N, C-alpha and C positions, 0 to 999 in steps of 0.2 A: 504493500500500499503506500509507502513512504519514498519509494525508490524514483517517483516523480517530483517530489517536492524539493530534493537537495542536490544541490552541486556538488560533483565529485571533488572539488577544492573550495576553498573559502576565498569570496571576491577579494580583489587587491585591496578595495577601498571598502569602507564600512556602509552597508546598504539596507534597505528597508528589507526586512524578514531575517536578518541576522540574527542568530542565537547567541547570546551574552551570558556567560557565567560567573557566579560570585558577587554581582554588581550588589551593593546595600540599597536595599528599599524600606522607605519610612512612610508612615502613616501617622498623622498628627493625632495625638490622644484626644478625647473627648473634653479634659480640661488641659487646655494650653498652660504650660509653664514657661513662662519667660524669664530668661539669664541677662544679668545685668553685672557691671562691676567686675569686668575681668582683673584679675588680680596673678600676679606670679608669687607662686608659692616656694618653700626652701626644696632645694635641688633644681630649679629653672622650671619645674611644673608648671601649668595654667589652671587655677582654679576661677569658677564663676559662681556668684551669686544670684539665689532663685528670687525673682521680683514677681509680683501680682499684676504687674503691665508691662505692657510693650514698650519700651524705648530704643526707637531705630538709632542707628549707626549715621556717618555723615551721608553715606550713600542710601539711605532709607530702607535699610536691612534691620530684622530685630534677631536676637538669637533665641533659639527654642530648646529646651529638653524633648528629644527624640528617640524612640526604637527603632530600631534597624533591625531588617534580618537578610542575610542574602540570598537572593534569588536567580534564577535561571529565567532571562526574560526575552523577547523579541522584539526588534525592532520595529515601531509603526512609522516613522518619519520617513517619508517618502524620498528617493534617491536624489530627486531635484533638489530639494534642500540640504539635503547633505552634503552636497556637492559643492553648494556656494560658501565662497571665503567669507564667513562675515568674522568679526572681530569677537563674539561669543556665541561661538555656533550651539546649539541646543540641540536633543535628541528627546524622544519620546517612545519610551518604551510600554510593553505590559508584562506584567508577572504572570511565569508559567508554573503548574505544578506538574509532578507524576500524575499520569491519568489512574494509575492505580489508588493513589491518595483519595480520588473521590468517592462518595456513596454510589453503590451500586446502579442507584435510579439516578442520579445524578451523571454518573459515567454513561449509561445507555443514553439518556438525553442528548449530552456531547456528543456521543459517538452516532449517533442519528442526525445529528445536525438540526436539532430543535430549539438550542439555545442561542440565543443573539449576543448572549455575554462570553461565549466559550467558544474556542476553535481548536480545533483538535490539531494536533502537529504530529503526524505519523512518523514513528521511526528517526528520531531526531538523532545523528550521528554521534557516538559517545555516550548517549543518555536516554534512549528509548521513546516511548509516543510520551508526549508531555500536552498539557491543555491551556493555552493562553488565556487570561481573565482580563477581560477588556473593563473589567471594573476597579482594576489595579494596575492604574496608568500613572506613570511619572516619568518626569523630565528630569533631566540632567545634563552638564557640559559635558560635549561631545570628548573632549579632551580626557575626562575621566573613564572612557573606555579604552583600555590597554589593548593592544594587539592580541597579547594570549589567552586572553578574557572571550574571544570570538571562537565560538565553536565549529558553527554550521552557516552557509549561505542558500537561500532558497532560489529555485528554479522559478524563471518567469512565470509558469504558469501557477507554480506556489504563491507567488506574489499577487497575482490575479486575486486567487481564492483569499488571500488575507485581506485586500483592498476591498473586495466585497463585504467580508465581516466585519470591518472597518466601518464602512456605511451604514450594513444594515443595523449594527449596534445602536452608533448615534442616529442615525434616522429613525429609530425604533420600530423597525418593519422586516418582513421577510426578505433575506436573500434573494437576487435576482436568480430566476431559476437557469440563466444564462452563465452560471458560475463554475468554474472547470476545478478541475481536481477534489472534487467532493466526493 
C-alpha cells in the first residue's frame, strides 16, 4: 500500500509531505503560566520567575512555561512557500502517531478514510504506518529542522492526497472523489 507514497530517496530540499522525526511539539496548557524576570543563577544557569500576566519583550514576545513532546511530523507547507528565500521562513507541520496507538474504532475510521482530521500515511520508511492528525498543527522556524531529522519524502501523487486532506479538513467537507492514492 505505501510503496506509491514514498520516494526511494529523500528530496534534497525540505518539501511538503516530508516526514520529520524528533521535533518538539508544544500545546499551551489551559492555564497559561507567564515567565518574567530572567536571572542568571550560580553556575551560569538561567532562571525565570513565574508571573500572573504577560510582559512582552521589546519585540512583542512573551515567555511562557510549556510542556513539549517529541513527535514524528509531516510537513504541510507547500513547496513553493518552502522555496522562497525569506528572512524568517516558517514551516507548518502536523503531528503523527503510530496507527496501532489508535483505538480499534478510530483506526477503522482513519483506515477507511472517514475522518477529516486524520490521514493514514502507509508504510513510512523506518517507521511503519502512521496517522497524521490535522488537529495538532504547529509552526516552527525552518532552521529548526535539521537534515538528519528528515526520514522520508512523498511522491507527487501522495502530496496530492495530502493536499486534498488539508483542503477537506479546513473546508470541513468530504474529500473530492478525484483524490489519488487513497
